[in-house]
ZABA-136211 format. One record per atom (N, C-alpha, C): residue number from 1; residue in one letter; atom name; x, y, z. Coordinates in steps of 0.05 Angstrom, whole numbers, always signed. Layout:
! ZABA-136211
+-----+------+------+--------+--------+--------+
! seq ! type ! atom !      X !      Y !      Z !
+-----+------+------+--------+--------+--------+
! NUM !    a !   CA !      X !      Y !      Z !
...
+-----+------+------+--------+--------+--------+
END
This chain:
! ZABA-136211
+-----+------+------+--------+--------+--------+
! seq ! type ! atom !      X !      Y !      Z !
+-----+------+------+--------+--------+--------+
!   1 !    m !    N !  +2228 !  +1321 !  -1817 !
!   1 !    m !   CA !  +2205 !  +1333 !  -1803 !
!   1 !    m !    C !  +2179 !  +1325 !  -1817 !
!   2 !    k !    N !  +2159 !  +1321 !  -1801 !
!   2 !    k !   CA !  +2132 !  +1314 !  -1812 !
!   2 !    k !    C !  +2113 !  +1336 !  -1807 !
!   3 !    r !    N !  +2096 !  +1341 !  -1826 !
!   3 !    r !   CA !  +2074 !  +1360 !  -1823 !
!   3 !    r !    C !  +2049 !  +1345 !  -1815 !
!   4 !    i !    N !  +2037 !  +1353 !  -1793 !
!   4 !    i !   CA !  +2013 !  +1340 !  -1782 !
!   4 !    i !    C !  +1992 !  +1362 !  -1777 !
!   5 !    k !    N !  +1968 !  +1358 !  -1785 !
!   5 !    k !   CA !  +1946 !  +1377 !  -1779 !
!   5 !    k !    C !  +1929 !  +1364 !  -1758 !
!   6 !    l !    N !  +1924 !  +1379 !  -1736 !
!   6 !    l !   CA !  +1908 !  +1369 !  -1714 !
!   6 !    l !    C !  +1886 !  +1388 !  -1708 !
!   7 !    f !    N !  +1861 !  +1378 !  -1709 !
!   7 !    f !   CA !  +1838 !  +1393 !  -1701 !
!   7 !    f !    C !  +1829 !  +1384 !  -1673 !
!   8 !    i !    N !  +1826 !  +1402 !  -1655 !
!   8 !    i !   CA !  +1817 !  +1395 !  -1628 !
!   8 !    i !    C !  +1790 !  +1408 !  -1623 !
!   9 !    h !    N !  +1771 !  +1392 !  -1616 !
!   9 !    h !   CA !  +1744 !  +1403 !  -1610 !
!   9 !    h !    C !  +1740 !  +1403 !  -1579 !
!  10 !    e !    N !  +1749 !  +1424 !  -1567 !
!  10 !    e !   CA !  +1746 !  +1428 !  -1538 !
!  10 !    e !    C !  +1748 !  +1458 !  -1533 !
!  11 !    p !    N !  +1725 !  +1470 !  -1528 !
!  11 !    p !   CA !  +1724 !  +1499 !  -1526 !
!  11 !    p !    C !  +1744 !  +1512 !  -1507 !
!  12 !    l !    N !  +1749 !  +1501 !  -1484 !
!  12 !    l !   CA !  +1768 !  +1513 !  -1465 !
!  12 !    l !    C !  +1796 !  +1512 !  -1475 !
!  13 !    i !    N !  +1803 !  +1491 !  -1489 !
!  13 !    i !   CA !  +1830 !  +1489 !  -1502 !
!  13 !    i !    C !  +1831 !  +1507 !  -1526 !
!  14 !    n !    N !  +1810 !  +1508 !  -1542 !
!  14 !    n !   CA !  +1809 !  +1525 !  -1565 !
!  14 !    n !    C !  +1813 !  +1554 !  -1559 !
!  15 !    k !    N !  +1804 !  +1563 !  -1536 !
!  15 !    k !   CA !  +1808 !  +1591 !  -1527 !
!  15 !    k !    C !  +1837 !  +1597 !  -1523 !
!  16 !    v !    N !  +1853 !  +1577 !  -1516 !
!  16 !    v !   CA !  +1881 !  +1581 !  -1509 !
!  16 !    v !    C !  +1899 !  +1579 !  -1534 !
!  17 !    i !    N !  +1895 !  +1558 !  -1551 !
!  17 !    i !   CA !  +1913 !  +1553 !  -1573 !
!  17 !    i !    C !  +1899 !  +1552 !  -1600 !
!  18 !    g !    N !  +1873 !  +1555 !  -1601 !
!  18 !    g !   CA !  +1859 !  +1553 !  -1626 !
!  18 !    g !    C !  +1848 !  +1525 !  -1631 !
!  19 !    r !    N !  +1835 !  +1522 !  -1653 !
!  19 !    r !   CA !  +1822 !  +1496 !  -1659 !
!  19 !    r !    C !  +1838 !  +1479 !  -1679 !
!  20 !    e !    N !  +1852 !  +1492 !  -1697 !
!  20 !    e !   CA !  +1867 !  +1478 !  -1717 !
!  20 !    e !    C !  +1897 !  +1484 !  -1713 !
!  21 !    l !    N !  +1912 !  +1462 !  -1710 !
!  21 !    l !   CA !  +1941 !  +1465 !  -1705 !
!  21 !    l !    C !  +1956 !  +1451 !  -1728 !
!  22 !    n !    N !  +1976 !  +1465 !  -1738 !
!  22 !    n !   CA !  +1995 !  +1453 !  -1758 !
!  22 !    n !    C !  +2021 !  +1448 !  -1743 !
!  23 !    l !    N !  +2027 !  +1423 !  -1739 !
!  23 !    l !   CA !  +2050 !  +1415 !  -1724 !
!  23 !    l !    C !  +2072 !  +1404 !  -1742 !
!  24 !    l !    N !  +2097 !  +1410 !  -1735 !
!  24 !    l !   CA !  +2120 !  +1398 !  -1748 !
!  24 !    l !    C !  +2133 !  +1380 !  -1727 !
!  25 !    l !    N !  +2134 !  +1354 !  -1733 !
!  25 !    l !   CA !  +2144 !  +1334 !  -1714 !
!  25 !    l !    C !  +2168 !  +1320 !  -1726 !
!  26 !    y !    N !  +2187 !  +1312 !  -1709 !
!  26 !    y !   CA !  +2211 !  +1298 !  -1717 !
!  26 !    y !    C !  +2208 !  +1268 !  -1719 !
!  27 !    g !    N !  +2223 !  +1256 !  -1737 !
!  27 !    g !   CA !  +2227 !  +1227 !  -1738 !
!  27 !    g !    C !  +2202 !  +1211 !  -1739 !
!  28 !    k !    N !  +2201 !  +1191 !  -1722 !
!  28 !    k !   CA !  +2179 !  +1171 !  -1721 !
!  28 !    k !    C !  +2157 !  +1180 !  -1702 !
!  29 !    a !    N !  +2149 !  +1205 !  -1705 !
!  29 !    a !   CA !  +2129 !  +1217 !  -1687 !
!  29 !    a !    C !  +2103 !  +1202 !  -1687 !
!  30 !    s !    N !  +2090 !  +1200 !  -1664 !
!  30 !    s !   CA !  +2065 !  +1186 !  -1661 !
!  30 !    s !    C !  +2044 !  +1206 !  -1652 !
!  31 !    l !    N !  +2019 !  +1196 !  -1649 !
!  31 !    l !   CA !  +1998 !  +1213 !  -1639 !
!  31 !    l !    C !  +2004 !  +1222 !  -1611 !
!  32 !    k !    N !  +2015 !  +1204 !  -1595 !
!  32 !    k !   CA !  +2023 !  +1212 !  -1568 !
!  32 !    k !    C !  +2044 !  +1234 !  -1568 !
!  33 !    d !    N !  +2063 !  +1233 !  -1587 !
!  33 !    d !   CA !  +2082 !  +1255 !  -1590 !
!  33 !    d !    C !  +2069 !  +1281 !  -1598 !
!  34 !    a !    N !  +2049 !  +1279 !  -1615 !
!  34 !    a !   CA !  +2035 !  +1303 !  -1624 !
!  34 !    a !    C !  +2020 !  +1316 !  -1600 !
!  35 !    i !    N !  +2008 !  +1299 !  -1584 !
!  35 !    i !   CA !  +1993 !  +1309 !  -1560 !
!  35 !    i !    C !  +2013 !  +1321 !  -1540 !
!  36 !    d !    N !  +2037 !  +1309 !  -1537 !
!  36 !    d !   CA !  +2057 !  +1321 !  -1520 !
!  36 !    d !    C !  +2065 !  +1349 !  -1530 !
!  37 !    e !    N !  +2067 !  +1352 !  -1556 !
!  37 !    e !   CA !  +2073 !  +1378 !  -1568 !
!  37 !    e !    C !  +2051 !  +1399 !  -1562 !
!  38 !    v !    N !  +2026 !  +1390 !  -1564 !
!  38 !    v !   CA !  +2004 !  +1408 !  -1558 !
!  38 !    v !    C !  +2005 !  +1416 !  -1529 !
!  39 !    d !    N !  +2011 !  +1397 !  -1511 !
!  39 !    d !   CA !  +2013 !  +1404 !  -1483 !
!  39 !    d !    C !  +2035 !  +1425 !  -1478 !
!  40 !    k !    N !  +2057 !  +1423 !  -1492 !
!  40 !    k !   CA !  +2078 !  +1443 !  -1489 !
!  40 !    k !    C !  +2068 !  +1471 !  -1498 !
!  41 !    m !    N !  +2052 !  +1472 !  -1519 !
!  41 !    m !   CA !  +2041 !  +1497 !  -1528 !
!  41 !    m !    C !  +2022 !  +1508 !  -1507 !
!  42 !    i !    N !  +2005 !  +1491 !  -1496 !
!  42 !    i !   CA !  +1986 !  +1500 !  -1476 !
!  42 !    i !    C !  +2001 !  +1510 !  -1451 !
!  43 !    n !    N !  +2021 !  +1495 !  -1442 !
!  43 !    n !   CA !  +2036 !  +1502 !  -1418 !
!  43 !    n !    C !  +2051 !  +1529 !  -1422 !
!  44 !    s !    N !  +2059 !  +1535 !  -1446 !
!  44 !    s !   CA !  +2073 !  +1560 !  -1451 !
!  44 !    s !    C !  +2054 !  +1584 !  -1448 !
!  45 !    k !    N !  +2028 !  +1579 !  -1448 !
!  45 !    k !   CA !  +2008 !  +1601 !  -1445 !
!  45 !    k !    C !  +1996 !  +1602 !  -1417 !
!  46 !    g !    N !  +2004 !  +1584 !  -1400 !
!  46 !    g !   CA !  +1993 !  +1583 !  -1373 !
!  46 !    g !    C !  +1985 !  +1555 !  -1365 !
!  47 !    s !    N !  +1967 !  +1552 !  -1346 !
!  47 !    s !   CA !  +1959 !  +1526 !  -1336 !
!  47 !    s !    C !  +1938 !  +1513 !  -1355 !
!  48 !    f !    N !  +1934 !  +1488 !  -1352 !
!  48 !    f !   CA !  +1916 !  +1473 !  -1369 !
!  48 !    f !    C !  +1887 !  +1483 !  -1363 !
!  49 !    p !    N !  +1872 !  +1490 !  -1384 !
!  49 !    p !   CA !  +1846 !  +1504 !  -1380 !
!  49 !    p !    C !  +1822 !  +1487 !  -1372 !
!  50 !    v !    N !  +1824 !  +1460 !  -1374 !
!  50 !    v !   CA !  +1801 !  +1443 !  -1368 !
!  50 !    v !    C !  +1802 !  +1434 !  -1339 !
!  51 !    p !    N !  +1783 !  +1442 !  -1323 !
!  51 !    p !   CA !  +1783 !  +1434 !  -1295 !
!  51 !    p !    C !  +1784 !  +1403 !  -1291 !
!  52 !    g !    N !  +1800 !  +1395 !  -1272 !
!  52 !    g !   CA !  +1802 !  +1366 !  -1265 !
!  52 !    g !    C !  +1824 !  +1352 !  -1280 !
!  53 !    y !    N !  +1838 !  +1366 !  -1298 !
!  53 !    y !   CA !  +1859 !  +1354 !  -1314 !
!  53 !    y !    C !  +1884 !  +1372 !  -1313 !
!  54 !    q !    N !  +1907 !  +1360 !  -1317 !
!  54 !    q !   CA !  +1932 !  +1375 !  -1317 !
!  54 !    q !    C !  +1944 !  +1378 !  -1345 !
!  55 !    s !    N !  +1934 !  +1363 !  -1364 !
!  55 !    s !   CA !  +1944 !  +1364 !  -1392 !
!  55 !    s !    C !  +1924 !  +1350 !  -1410 !
!  56 !    l !    N !  +1928 !  +1355 !  -1436 !
!  56 !    l !   CA !  +1911 !  +1341 !  -1456 !
!  56 !    l !    C !  +1916 !  +1311 !  -1455 !
!  57 !    l !    N !  +1942 !  +1304 !  -1452 !
!  57 !    l !   CA !  +1948 !  +1275 !  -1449 !
!  57 !    l !    C !  +1934 !  +1263 !  -1425 !
!  58 !    h !    N !  +1934 !  +1277 !  -1403 !
!  58 !    h !   CA !  +1920 !  +1267 !  -1379 !
!  58 !    h !    C !  +1891 !  +1264 !  -1384 !
!  59 !    m !    N !  +1879 !  +1280 !  -1400 !
!  59 !    m !   CA !  +1851 !  +1280 !  -1406 !
!  59 !    m !    C !  +1842 !  +1257 !  -1424 !
!  60 !    i !    N !  +1860 !  +1248 !  -1442 !
!  60 !    i !   CA !  +1852 !  +1228 !  -1462 !
!  60 !    i !    C !  +1866 !  +1201 !  -1462 !
!  61 !    y !    N !  +1888 !  +1199 !  -1447 !
!  61 !    y !   CA !  +1906 !  +1175 !  -1450 !
!  61 !    y !    C !  +1911 !  +1161 !  -1423 !
!  62 !    n !    N !  +1909 !  +1135 !  -1423 !
!  62 !    n !   CA !  +1915 !  +1118 !  -1400 !
!  62 !    n !    C !  +1942 !  +1105 !  -1405 !
!  63 !    p !    N !  +1964 !  +1115 !  -1393 !
!  63 !    p !   CA !  +1990 !  +1104 !  -1399 !
!  63 !    p !    C !  +1995 !  +1077 !  -1387 !
!  64 !    v !    N !  +1980 !  +1070 !  -1366 !
!  64 !    v !   CA !  +1983 !  +1043 !  -1354 !
!  64 !    v !    C !  +1974 !  +1022 !  -1374 !
!  65 !    e !    N !  +1951 !  +1027 !  -1387 !
!  65 !    e !   CA !  +1940 !  +1008 !  -1406 !
!  65 !    e !    C !  +1949 !  +1015 !  -1435 !
!  66 !    k !    N !  +1963 !  +1036 !  -1438 !
!  66 !    k !   CA !  +1974 !  +1045 !  -1465 !
!  66 !    k !    C !  +1951 !  +1048 !  -1485 !
!  67 !    r !    N !  +1930 !  +1063 !  -1477 !
!  67 !    r !   CA !  +1908 !  +1067 !  -1495 !
!  67 !    r !    C !  +1893 !  +1093 !  -1489 !
!  68 !    f !    N !  +1877 !  +1102 !  -1508 !
!  68 !    f !   CA !  +1861 !  +1125 !  -1503 !
!  68 !    f !    C !  +1836 !  +1118 !  -1488 !
!  69 !    y !    N !  +1826 !  +1136 !  -1472 !
!  69 !    y !   CA !  +1801 !  +1131 !  -1458 !
!  69 !    y !    C !  +1778 !  +1129 !  -1478 !
!  70 !    k !    N !  +1758 !  +1114 !  -1470 !
!  70 !    k !   CA !  +1735 !  +1109 !  -1488 !
!  70 !    k !    C !  +1720 !  +1134 !  -1496 !
!  71 !    q !    N !  +1720 !  +1154 !  -1479 !
!  71 !    q !   CA !  +1705 !  +1179 !  -1486 !
!  71 !    q !    C !  +1721 !  +1197 !  -1505 !
!  72 !    a !    N !  +1746 !  +1191 !  -1511 !
!  72 !    a !   CA !  +1762 !  +1207 !  -1529 !
!  72 !    a !    C !  +1756 !  +1198 !  -1558 !
!  73 !    a !    N !  +1744 !  +1216 !  -1574 !
!  73 !    a !   CA !  +1738 !  +1209 !  -1602 !
!  73 !    a !    C !  +1761 !  +1218 !  -1619 !
!  74 !    i !    N !  +1772 !  +1199 !  -1635 !
!  74 !    i !   CA !  +1796 !  +1205 !  -1651 !
!  74 !    i !    C !  +1792 !  +1193 !  -1678 !
!  75 !    s !    N !  +1796 !  +1209 !  -1699 !
!  75 !    s !   CA !  +1796 !  +1199 !  -1726 !
!  75 !    s !    C !  +1819 !  +1212 !  -1741 !
!  76 !    a !    N !  +1829 !  +1199 !  -1761 !
!  76 !    a !   CA !  +1851 !  +1209 !  -1777 !
!  76 !    a !    C !  +1848 !  +1201 !  -1806 !
!  77 !    y !    N !  +1859 !  +1217 !  -1823 !
!  77 !    y !   CA !  +1860 !  +1210 !  -1851 !
!  77 !    y !    C !  +1884 !  +1221 !  -1865 !
!  78 !    d !    N !  +1893 !  +1208 !  -1886 !
!  78 !    d !   CA !  +1917 !  +1217 !  -1900 !
!  78 !    d !    C !  +1909 !  +1237 !  -1922 !
!  79 !    e !    N !  +1929 !  +1246 !  -1937 !
!  79 !    e !   CA !  +1925 !  +1267 !  -1957 !
!  79 !    e !    C !  +1905 !  +1258 !  -1979 !
!  80 !    s !    N !  +1903 !  +1232 !  -1984 !
!  80 !    s !   CA !  +1884 !  +1223 !  -2004 !
!  80 !    s !    C !  +1856 !  +1220 !  -1993 !
!  81 !    g !    N !  +1852 !  +1224 !  -1967 !
!  81 !    g !   CA !  +1826 !  +1222 !  -1954 !
!  81 !    g !    C !  +1820 !  +1194 !  -1942 !
!  82 !    q !    N !  +1839 !  +1176 !  -1944 !
!  82 !    q !   CA !  +1835 !  +1149 !  -1933 !
!  82 !    q !    C !  +1837 !  +1150 !  -1902 !
!  83 !    l !    N !  +1817 !  +1138 !  -1889 !
!  83 !    l !   CA !  +1817 !  +1137 !  -1860 !
!  83 !    l !    C !  +1840 !  +1119 !  -1850 !
!  84 !    l !    N !  +1852 !  +1128 !  -1828 !
!  84 !    l !   CA !  +1874 !  +1113 !  -1815 !
!  84 !    l !    C !  +1867 !  +1108 !  -1786 !
!  85 !    n !    N !  +1874 !  +1084 !  -1777 !
!  85 !    n !   CA !  +1868 !  +1077 !  -1749 !
!  85 !    n !    C !  +1892 !  +1086 !  -1732 !
!  86 !    v !    N !  +1890 !  +1108 !  -1718 !
!  86 !    v !   CA !  +1911 !  +1117 !  -1700 !
!  86 !    v !    C !  +1903 !  +1112 !  -1671 !
!  87 !    r !    N !  +1878 !  +1105 !  -1667 !
!  87 !    r !   CA !  +1868 !  +1100 !  -1640 !
!  87 !    r !    C !  +1879 !  +1075 !  -1626 !
!  88 !    d !    N !  +1882 !  +1054 !  -1641 !
!  88 !    d !   CA !  +1890 !  +1028 !  -1630 !
!  88 !    d !    C !  +1920 !  +1027 !  -1621 !
!  89 !    d !    N !  +1936 !  +1044 !  -1632 !
!  89 !    d !   CA !  +1965 !  +1044 !  -1625 !
!  89 !    d !    C !  +1974 !  +1073 !  -1622 !
!  90 !    p !    N !  +1972 !  +1085 !  -1598 !
!  90 !    p !   CA !  +1979 !  +1113 !  -1594 !
!  90 !    p !    C !  +2008 !  +1120 !  -1600 !
!  91 !    k !    N !  +2025 !  +1100 !  -1601 !
!  91 !    k !   CA !  +2053 !  +1105 !  -1607 !
!  91 !    k !    C !  +2062 !  +1097 !  -1635 !
!  92 !    k !    N !  +2042 !  +1090 !  -1652 !
!  92 !    k !   CA !  +2047 !  +1083 !  -1680 !
!  92 !    k !    C !  +2057 !  +1108 !  -1695 !
!  93 !    e !    N !  +2076 !  +1105 !  -1712 !
!  93 !    e !   CA !  +2087 !  +1127 !  -1727 !
!  93 !    e !    C !  +2066 !  +1139 !  -1746 !
!  94 !    l !    N !  +2063 !  +1165 !  -1745 !
!  94 !    l !   CA !  +2044 !  +1179 !  -1762 !
!  94 !    l !    C !  +2057 !  +1184 !  -1790 !
!  95 !    s !    N !  +2041 !  +1184 !  -1810 !
!  95 !    s !   CA !  +2051 !  +1190 !  -1837 !
!  95 !    s !    C !  +2051 !  +1220 !  -1842 !
!  96 !    e !    N !  +2067 !  +1228 !  -1860 !
!  96 !    e !   CA !  +2069 !  +1256 !  -1869 !
!  96 !    e !    C !  +2042 !  +1266 !  -1879 !
!  97 !    g !    N !  +2034 !  +1290 !  -1871 !
!  97 !    g !   CA !  +2009 !  +1301 !  -1882 !
!  97 !    g !    C !  +1984 !  +1291 !  -1870 !
!  98 !    i !    N !  +1985 !  +1276 !  -1849 !
!  98 !    i !   CA !  +1961 !  +1265 !  -1837 !
!  98 !    i !    C !  +1944 !  +1287 !  -1823 !
!  99 !    t !    N !  +1918 !  +1284 !  -1824 !
!  99 !    t !   CA !  +1900 !  +1302 !  -1809 !
!  99 !    t !    C !  +1886 !  +1286 !  -1788 !
! 100 !    i !    N !  +1886 !  +1296 !  -1764 !
! 100 !    i !   CA !  +1875 !  +1283 !  -1741 !
! 100 !    i !    C !  +1853 !  +1301 !  -1729 !
! 101 !    i !    N !  +1831 !  +1289 !  -1722 !
! 101 !    i !   CA !  +1809 !  +1303 !  -1708 !
! 101 !    i !    C !  +1807 !  +1290 !  -1681 !
! 102 !    l !    N !  +1808 !  +1307 !  -1660 !
! 102 !    l !   CA !  +1808 !  +1297 !  -1633 !
! 102 !    l !    C !  +1786 !  +1312 !  -1618 !
! 103 !    i !    N !  +1768 !  +1296 !  -1606 !
! 103 !    i !   CA !  +1747 !  +1307 !  -1588 !
! 103 !    i !    C !  +1752 !  +1293 !  -1561 !
! 104 !    p !    N !  +1765 !  +1307 !  -1543 !
! 104 !    p !   CA !  +1773 !  +1295 !  -1517 !
! 104 !    p !    C !  +1749 !  +1283 !  -1501 !
! 105 !    t !    N !  +1726 !  +1296 !  -1503 !
! 105 !    t !   CA !  +1703 !  +1286 !  -1488 !
! 105 !    t !    C !  +1680 !  +1283 !  -1508 !
! 106 !    g !    N !  +1683 !  +1263 !  -1525 !
! 106 !    g !   CA !  +1663 !  +1258 !  -1546 !
! 106 !    g !    C !  +1635 !  +1257 !  -1535 !
! 107 !    g !    N !  +1617 !  +1274 !  -1545 !
! 107 !    g !   CA !  +1590 !  +1277 !  -1534 !
! 107 !    g !    C !  +1572 !  +1252 !  -1537 !
! 108 !    c !    N !  +1578 !  +1236 !  -1557 !
! 108 !    c !   CA !  +1560 !  +1213 !  -1562 !
! 108 !    c !    C !  +1570 !  +1187 !  -1548 !
! 109 !    i !    N !  +1590 !  +1190 !  -1532 !
! 109 !    i !   CA !  +1601 !  +1167 !  -1518 !
! 109 !    i !    C !  +1586 !  +1162 !  -1491 !
! 110 !    s !    N !  +1574 !  +1139 !  -1488 !
! 110 !    s !   CA !  +1558 !  +1134 !  -1464 !
! 110 !    s !    C !  +1575 !  +1122 !  -1442 !
! 111 !    e !    N !  +1597 !  +1110 !  -1448 !
! 111 !    e !   CA !  +1614 !  +1097 !  -1428 !
! 111 !    e !    C !  +1637 !  +1116 !  -1421 !
! 112 !    w !    N !  +1639 !  +1125 !  -1397 !
! 112 !    w !   CA !  +1659 !  +1144 !  -1388 !
! 112 !    w !    C !  +1679 !  +1132 !  -1369 !
! 113 !    e !    N !  +1705 !  +1138 !  -1374 !
! 113 !    e !   CA !  +1726 !  +1128 !  -1356 !
! 113 !    e !    C !  +1738 !  +1152 !  -1342 !
! 114 !    e !    N !  +1744 !  +1148 !  -1316 !
! 114 !    e !   CA !  +1758 !  +1169 !  -1301 !
! 114 !    e !    C !  +1788 !  +1168 !  -1308 !
! 115 !    a !    N !  +1800 !  +1191 !  -1310 !
! 115 !    a !   CA !  +1829 !  +1192 !  -1316 !
! 115 !    a !    C !  +1844 !  +1183 !  -1292 !
! 116 !    i !    N !  +1867 !  +1171 !  -1297 !
! 116 !    i !   CA !  +1884 !  +1163 !  -1274 !
! 116 !    i !    C !  +1895 !  +1189 !  -1261 !
! 117 !    d !    N !  +1905 !  +1186 !  -1237 !
! 117 !    d !   CA !  +1917 !  +1208 !  -1223 !
! 117 !    d !    C !  +1941 !  +1219 !  -1240 !
! 118 !    y !    N !  +1943 !  +1246 !  -1241 !
! 118 !    y !   CA !  +1964 !  +1258 !  -1257 !
! 118 !    y !    C !  +1992 !  +1250 !  -1249 !
! 119 !    k !    N !  +1997 !  +1246 !  -1223 !
! 119 !    k !   CA !  +2023 !  +1237 !  -1214 !
! 119 !    k !    C !  +2030 !  +1210 !  -1225 !
! 120 !    d !    N !  +2009 !  +1192 !  -1227 !
! 120 !    d !   CA !  +2014 !  +1166 !  -1239 !
! 120 !    d !    C !  +2019 !  +1168 !  -1268 !
! 121 !    l !    N !  +2006 !  +1186 !  -1282 !
! 121 !    l !   CA !  +2011 !  +1191 !  -1311 !
! 121 !    l !    C !  +2040 !  +1198 !  -1315 !
! 122 !    l !    N !  +2050 !  +1216 !  -1299 !
! 122 !    l !   CA !  +2078 !  +1225 !  -1302 !
! 122 !    l !    C !  +2098 !  +1202 !  -1296 !
! 123 !    k !    N !  +2091 !  +1184 !  -1279 !
! 123 !    k !   CA !  +2109 !  +1162 !  -1272 !
! 123 !    k !    C !  +2111 !  +1142 !  -1296 !
! 124 !    v !    N !  +2089 !  +1138 !  -1310 !
! 124 !    v !   CA !  +2087 !  +1117 !  -1330 !
! 124 !    v !    C !  +2092 !  +1128 !  -1358 !
! 125 !    k !    N !  +2084 !  +1152 !  -1363 !
! 125 !    k !   CA !  +2084 !  +1166 !  -1389 !
! 125 !    k !    C !  +2108 !  +1158 !  -1405 !
+-----+------+------+--------+--------+--------+
END
C-alpha cells in the first residue's frame, strides 16, 4: 500500500470531503487511481457537488485523449520536496509519500476546455 497526500482546492468539494486527503492506494496506483478513490469518497456522501459535472474525474480528465484538461492545475512533490511531473502521464505510477495539489478549475488558466459528456467518459475510462 502507498500513502498519498492529496490537497484539493475546490470549495464545493471541500465542503463534502475536506481539503486534505490522506489516501492509501494499492500496487502501481496512479493519479487517475487516486482521483477514482476520491470520487468513491464523494459518492458515498451523496451526489457530486459541482454543477455540470458528475465526478472529479469528469471535471479534470479527458479519457479519449488520455490527458488532464488545460484548466486543471496539478503539481506534485516527493518527500524530499522535489517536484514531480504527474500531469503528462495520468496513469504513471505514483511514488510512496507523494503530495499532490489539485485545483480542478485553476483560476489563472485563460484557455478553457469543455468536459466530454459523462456517458462518453464512462465508456472510455
